C-alpha positions as CSV (number, residue, x, y, z in Angstrom):
1,X,106.4,95.0,137.6
2,X,109.9,93.7,136.6
3,X,108.5,92.0,133.5
4,X,106.9,95.3,132.4
5,X,110.2,97.1,132.8
6,X,112.1,94.4,130.8
7,X,109.4,94.5,128.1
8,X,109.6,98.3,127.9
9,X,113.4,98.2,127.6
10,X,113.3,95.4,125.0
11,X,110.8,97.4,122.9
12,X,112.9,100.5,123.2
13,X,116.0,98.6,122.1
14,X,114.2,97.0,119.2
15,X,113.0,100.4,118.1
16,X,116.5,101.8,118.3
17,X,118.0,99.0,116.3
18,X,115.2,99.3,113.7
19,X,115.9,103.0,113.3
20,X,119.6,102.6,112.9
21,X,119.5,99.6,110.6
22,X,119.8,100.6,106.9
23,X,117.4,97.9,105.7
24,X,115.3,95.3,107.5
25,X,113.9,92.2,105.9
26,X,110.4,92.5,104.6
27,X,107.8,90.6,102.7
28,X,105.0,91.5,100.3
29,X,101.9,89.4,100.4
30,X,99.7,89.2,97.3
31,X,96.3,87.4,97.5
32,X,92.8,87.5,96.0
33,X,92.2,86.8,92.4
34,X,95.6,85.2,91.5
35,X,96.5,81.8,90.0
36,X,100.0,81.2,91.5
37,X,100.9,80.7,95.1
38,X,103.9,80.2,97.4
39,X,101.3,79.4,100.1
40,X,98.6,77.3,98.4
41,X,96.8,76.6,101.7
42,X,96.1,80.3,102.3
43,X,96.0,81.1,98.6
44,X,98.6,83.8,98.6
45,X,101.9,84.6,97.1
46,X,104.5,85.9,99.6
47,X,107.5,87.7,98.1
48,X,110.6,87.9,100.2
49,X,112.7,91.1,99.9
50,X,115.4,89.1,98.2
51,X,112.9,87.8,95.6
52,X,111.8,91.3,94.8
53,X,115.4,92.5,94.6
54,X,116.1,89.7,92.1
55,X,113.3,90.9,89.7
56,X,114.1,93.4,87.0
57,X,114.5,96.9,88.5
58,X,112.4,99.8,87.2
59,X,113.0,103.5,88.0
60,X,111.0,106.6,88.1
61,X,112.4,110.1,88.7
62,X,109.7,112.4,90.0
63,X,108.5,114.7,92.7
64,X,105.9,113.6,95.2
65,X,103.7,115.7,97.5
66,X,106.2,114.8,100.2
67,X,109.6,115.0,98.4
68,X,111.4,117.1,95.9
69,X,112.4,115.3,92.7
70,X,114.0,111.9,93.6
71,X,114.9,108.8,91.8
72,X,112.9,105.8,92.9
73,X,114.0,102.3,92.1
74,X,111.9,99.2,92.6
75,X,109.8,96.5,90.9
76,X,107.2,97.3,88.2
77,X,103.8,96.4,89.6
78,X,103.1,94.8,86.2
79,X,105.9,92.3,86.9
80,X,104.5,91.4,90.3
81,X,101.0,90.9,88.8
82,X,102.5,88.7,86.0
83,X,104.4,86.6,88.6
84,X,101.3,85.9,90.7
85,X,99.0,85.3,87.7
86,X,96.7,88.2,88.7
87,X,93.3,88.2,87.1
88,X,91.4,91.0,88.8
89,X,90.9,94.7,87.8
90,X,91.4,96.3,91.1
91,X,94.5,96.3,93.3
92,X,93.8,97.0,97.0
93,X,97.2,98.2,98.3
94,X,97.6,97.8,102.1
95,X,100.1,99.5,104.3
96,X,101.7,98.5,107.6
97,X,99.3,100.8,109.5
98,X,96.2,99.1,107.9
99,X,95.6,102.1,105.6
100,X,94.6,100.9,102.1
101,X,93.7,102.4,98.8
102,X,92.1,100.7,95.7
103,X,94.1,101.2,92.5
104,X,92.5,100.4,89.1
105,X,94.6,97.9,87.2
106,X,94.5,100.3,84.2
107,X,97.0,102.5,86.1
108,X,99.5,99.7,85.9
109,X,99.6,99.7,82.1
110,X,98.9,103.4,81.7
111,X,101.6,104.8,84.1
112,X,104.0,101.9,84.6
113,X,103.8,102.3,88.3
114,X,106.4,100.8,90.6
115,X,106.8,99.5,94.1
116,X,109.9,101.4,95.1
117,X,112.3,100.1,97.7
118,X,115.0,102.7,97.1
119,X,115.1,106.5,96.9
120,X,118.2,108.1,95.5
121,X,120.0,104.8,95.8
122,X,119.3,104.3,99.5
123,X,117.0,101.6,100.8
124,X,113.7,102.9,102.0
125,X,113.1,102.5,105.8
126,X,109.8,102.5,107.6
127,X,110.4,106.0,108.7
128,X,110.9,107.2,105.1
129,X,108.1,105.5,103.1
130,X,109.5,102.0,103.2
131,X,109.7,99.1,102.9
132,X,107.7,99.7,99.7
133,X,106.3,102.9,98.2
134,X,103.9,102.9,95.3
135,X,105.2,105.5,92.9
136,X,103.7,107.1,89.8
137,X,105.6,109.1,87.2
138,X,103.9,112.3,88.5
139,X,106.2,114.8,86.7
140,X,106.2,113.0,83.3
141,X,102.4,112.5,83.1
142,X,101.2,116.1,83.3
143,X,98.5,117.6,85.5
144,X,96.4,114.5,85.8
145,X,98.8,112.8,88.2
146,X,99.2,116.0,90.3
147,X,95.7,115.8,91.8
148,X,94.2,114.8,95.1
149,X,93.0,111.5,93.6
150,X,96.5,110.4,92.4
151,X,98.2,111.8,95.5
152,X,96.1,109.4,97.6
153,X,97.4,106.5,95.5
154,X,101.0,107.2,96.4
155,X,100.8,104.7,99.3
156,X,103.9,104.0,101.4
157,X,104.8,101.2,103.8
158,X,103.1,98.7,101.5
159,X,103.1,95.2,102.7
160,X,100.1,93.6,101.0
161,X,98.1,93.6,97.8
162,X,94.7,92.1,97.4
163,X,93.7,91.6,93.8
164,X,89.9,92.0,93.2
């Protein structure tokens, strides 16, 4: 009984700390059809948040189905694919809640999509699309990107990509 109470209080405190912290550390795991690994045993490349922040920053100013026009800053998905030596044609983007969506690699070149970690200069938190939010230039690309198909590709809380 006492251990259950302690566990409940601990979880509540951790949730409070997480909600009040401006940015928590995170990782992005990339696996599948890639040629470079940080973890060769498990054949995956794990980016730390600091490694992602050190990569060239890309920006997209756009609306989404959930936000008015905002400026999103992050890493170009093309840069991530180059870093891991991606060879596949489909990117299976996975979120913290196990939701996933398959993105054709052609979207990377056609739309210069990014994995955003900032919105209007503020780090994304789990409660507001973080730690990583896949963003397309919806406003700049015309009606094509303002459709249910592309709305489903704006995946947030991204923590893993599987290259197929």
